[in-house]
ChimeraX commands (.cxc) that place a marker at each C-alpha (Angstrom):
marker #1 position -16.11,18.01,20.15 radius 0.5
marker #1 position -13.70,17.50,17.05 radius 0.5
marker #1 position -11.90,14.42,16.67 radius 0.5
marker #1 position -8.46,14.47,17.60 radius 0.5
marker #1 position -5.92,13.23,14.99 radius 0.5
marker #1 position -3.29,10.97,16.82 radius 0.5
marker #1 position -0.78,11.08,13.87 radius 0.5
marker #1 position 1.31,14.03,14.04 radius 0.5
marker #1 position 2.40,14.04,10.62 radius 0.5
marker #1 position 0.46,16.24,7.75 radius 0.5
marker #1 position -0.86,14.38,4.85 radius 0.5
marker #1 position 1.53,14.21,1.98 radius 0.5
marker #1 position 0.81,16.88,-1.17 radius 0.5
marker #1 position -2.01,15.42,-3.17 radius 0.5
marker #1 position -0.44,15.62,-6.75 radius 0.5
marker #1 position 3.06,14.01,-5.40 radius 0.5
marker #1 position 0.92,11.20,-3.56 radius 0.5
marker #1 position -0.83,10.55,-7.15 radius 0.5
marker #1 position 2.54,9.97,-8.74 radius 0.5
marker #1 position 2.91,7.06,-6.03 radius 0.5
marker #1 position -0.20,5.37,-7.27 radius 0.5
marker #1 position 1.15,4.15,-10.33 radius 0.5
marker #1 position 4.32,2.98,-8.92 radius 0.5
marker #1 position 2.67,1.32,-5.97 radius 0.5
marker #1 position 0.11,-0.27,-8.49 radius 0.5
marker #1 position 3.04,-2.03,-10.70 radius 0.5
marker #1 position 4.82,-2.81,-7.89 radius 0.5
marker #1 position 1.79,-4.56,-6.26 radius 0.5
marker #1 position 1.36,-6.52,-9.55 radius 0.5
marker #1 position 4.85,-7.27,-10.29 radius 0.5
marker #1 position 6.48,-7.89,-6.84 radius 0.5
marker #1 position 3.31,-8.15,-4.61 radius 0.5
marker #1 position 4.78,-11.14,-2.44 radius 0.5
marker #1 position 7.67,-8.69,-1.16 radius 0.5
marker #1 position 5.27,-5.76,0.11 radius 0.5
marker #1 position 7.24,-3.24,-2.14 radius 0.5
marker #1 position 4.24,-1.44,-2.84 radius 0.5
marker #1 position 3.28,-1.01,0.79 radius 0.5
marker #1 position 6.73,0.84,1.36 radius 0.5
marker #1 position 5.98,3.18,-1.55 radius 0.5
marker #1 position 3.11,4.38,0.00 radius 0.5
marker #1 position 4.64,4.76,3.52 radius 0.5
marker #1 position 2.87,1.71,5.09 radius 0.5
marker #1 position 5.65,0.28,6.61 radius 0.5
marker #1 position 4.19,-1.99,8.96 radius 0.5
marker #1 position 1.92,-3.97,6.28 radius 0.5
marker #1 position 5.04,-4.16,4.29 radius 0.5
marker #1 position 7.28,-5.53,6.62 radius 0.5
marker #1 position 4.51,-8.26,7.24 radius 0.5
marker #1 position 4.12,-9.21,3.59 radius 0.5
marker #1 position 7.81,-9.47,3.49 radius 0.5
marker #1 position 8.24,-11.57,6.49 radius 0.5
marker #1 position 5.40,-13.80,5.77 radius 0.5
marker #1 position 7.18,-14.34,2.23 radius 0.5
marker #1 position 10.78,-14.92,3.58 radius 0.5
marker #1 position 10.22,-16.76,6.78 radius 0.5
marker #1 position 7.87,-19.26,4.80 radius 0.5
marker #1 position 10.87,-19.96,2.55 radius 0.5
marker #1 position 8.71,-18.38,-0.16 radius 0.5
marker #1 position 5.88,-21.14,0.17 radius 0.5
marker #1 position 3.41,-18.35,1.07 radius 0.5
marker #1 position 4.49,-16.37,-1.68 radius 0.5
marker #1 position 1.59,-17.32,-3.88 radius 0.5
marker #1 position -0.90,-15.80,-1.29 radius 0.5
marker #1 position 1.11,-12.81,-0.84 radius 0.5
marker #1 position 1.42,-12.32,-4.69 radius 0.5
marker #1 position -2.27,-12.97,-4.98 radius 0.5
marker #1 position -2.74,-10.13,-2.27 radius 0.5
marker #1 position -0.39,-7.68,-4.19 radius 0.5
marker #1 position -2.09,-8.38,-7.40 radius 0.5
marker #1 position -5.37,-7.33,-5.89 radius 0.5
marker #1 position -4.08,-4.21,-4.31 radius 0.5
marker #1 position -2.18,-3.24,-7.45 radius 0.5
marker #1 position -5.04,-3.45,-9.43 radius 0.5
marker #1 position -7.08,-1.53,-6.73 radius 0.5
marker #1 position -4.59,1.17,-6.64 radius 0.5
marker #1 position -4.53,1.72,-10.54 radius 0.5
marker #1 position -8.28,1.43,-10.71 radius 0.5
marker #1 position -9.24,4.22,-8.23 radius 0.5
marker #1 position -9.41,7.91,-9.23 radius 0.5
marker #1 position -6.83,10.24,-8.13 radius 0.5
marker #1 position -8.91,11.68,-5.57 radius 0.5
marker #1 position -10.14,8.25,-3.99 radius 0.5
marker #1 position -6.60,7.03,-3.74 radius 0.5
marker #1 position -5.60,10.27,-2.00 radius 0.5
marker #1 position -8.53,10.12,0.42 radius 0.5
marker #1 position -8.09,6.28,0.98 radius 0.5
marker #1 position -4.22,5.89,1.43 radius 0.5
marker #1 position -3.00,9.24,2.26 radius 0.5
marker #1 position -5.65,10.77,4.62 radius 0.5
marker #1 position -7.28,7.44,5.97 radius 0.5
marker #1 position -4.25,5.44,5.71 radius 0.5
marker #1 position -6.16,2.11,4.90 radius 0.5
marker #1 position -3.29,-0.61,5.14 radius 0.5
marker #1 position -4.86,-3.60,3.47 radius 0.5
marker #1 position -7.26,-3.87,0.50 radius 0.5
marker link #1:1,2 radius 0.2
marker link #1:2,3 radius 0.2
marker link #1:3,4 radius 0.2
marker link #1:4,5 radius 0.2
marker link #1:5,6 radius 0.2
marker link #1:6,7 radius 0.2
marker link #1:7,8 radius 0.2
marker link #1:8,9 radius 0.2
marker link #1:9,10 radius 0.2
marker link #1:10,11 radius 0.2
marker link #1:11,12 radius 0.2
marker link #1:12,13 radius 0.2
marker link #1:13,14 radius 0.2
marker link #1:14,15 radius 0.2
marker link #1:15,16 radius 0.2
marker link #1:16,17 radius 0.2
marker link #1:17,18 radius 0.2
marker link #1:18,19 radius 0.2
marker link #1:19,20 radius 0.2
marker link #1:20,21 radius 0.2
marker link #1:21,22 radius 0.2
marker link #1:22,23 radius 0.2
marker link #1:23,24 radius 0.2
marker link #1:24,25 radius 0.2
marker link #1:25,26 radius 0.2
marker link #1:26,27 radius 0.2
marker link #1:27,28 radius 0.2
marker link #1:28,29 radius 0.2
marker link #1:29,30 radius 0.2
marker link #1:30,31 radius 0.2
marker link #1:31,32 radius 0.2
marker link #1:32,33 radius 0.2
marker link #1:33,34 radius 0.2
marker link #1:34,35 radius 0.2
marker link #1:35,36 radius 0.2
marker link #1:36,37 radius 0.2
marker link #1:37,38 radius 0.2
marker link #1:38,39 radius 0.2
marker link #1:39,40 radius 0.2
marker link #1:40,41 radius 0.2
marker link #1:41,42 radius 0.2
marker link #1:42,43 radius 0.2
marker link #1:43,44 radius 0.2
marker link #1:44,45 radius 0.2
marker link #1:45,46 radius 0.2
marker link #1:46,47 radius 0.2
marker link #1:47,48 radius 0.2
marker link #1:48,49 radius 0.2
marker link #1:49,50 radius 0.2
marker link #1:50,51 radius 0.2
marker link #1:51,52 radius 0.2
marker link #1:52,53 radius 0.2
marker link #1:53,54 radius 0.2
marker link #1:54,55 radius 0.2
marker link #1:55,56 radius 0.2
marker link #1:56,57 radius 0.2
marker link #1:57,58 radius 0.2
marker link #1:58,59 radius 0.2
marker link #1:59,60 radius 0.2
marker link #1:60,61 radius 0.2
marker link #1:61,62 radius 0.2
marker link #1:62,63 radius 0.2
marker link #1:63,64 radius 0.2
marker link #1:64,65 radius 0.2
marker link #1:65,66 radius 0.2
marker link #1:66,67 radius 0.2
marker link #1:67,68 radius 0.2
marker link #1:68,69 radius 0.2
marker link #1:69,70 radius 0.2
marker link #1:70,71 radius 0.2
marker link #1:71,72 radius 0.2
marker link #1:72,73 radius 0.2
marker link #1:73,74 radius 0.2
marker link #1:74,75 radius 0.2
marker link #1:75,76 radius 0.2
marker link #1:76,77 radius 0.2
marker link #1:77,78 radius 0.2
marker link #1:78,79 radius 0.2
marker link #1:79,80 radius 0.2
marker link #1:80,81 radius 0.2
marker link #1:81,82 radius 0.2
marker link #1:82,83 radius 0.2
marker link #1:83,84 radius 0.2
marker link #1:84,85 radius 0.2
marker link #1:85,86 radius 0.2
marker link #1:86,87 radius 0.2
marker link #1:87,88 radius 0.2
marker link #1:88,89 radius 0.2
marker link #1:89,90 radius 0.2
marker link #1:90,91 radius 0.2
marker link #1:91,92 radius 0.2
marker link #1:92,93 radius 0.2
marker link #1:93,94 radius 0.2
marker link #1:94,95 radius 0.2
marker link #1:95,96 radius 0.2
view
């Protein structure tokens, strides 16, 4: 029996999503604590989590969120376009 996809939205165009890779990678490295790189990829829930953790802790947790953003930004920029598309557009992987 084929696996049923619970997400009704089709995956984005591969070339358009590859352009988001650079933007998301740079935002992850520069503004990782705010989770903007997650919003760029359409991952709203993880983006809100990162933003709320940073803001609600009065920016005390921002170094931790910055490290997460830095790691994710580097991962985004070092993946090939095909791997990036498969991981973040098709599989919708939210963390690392």
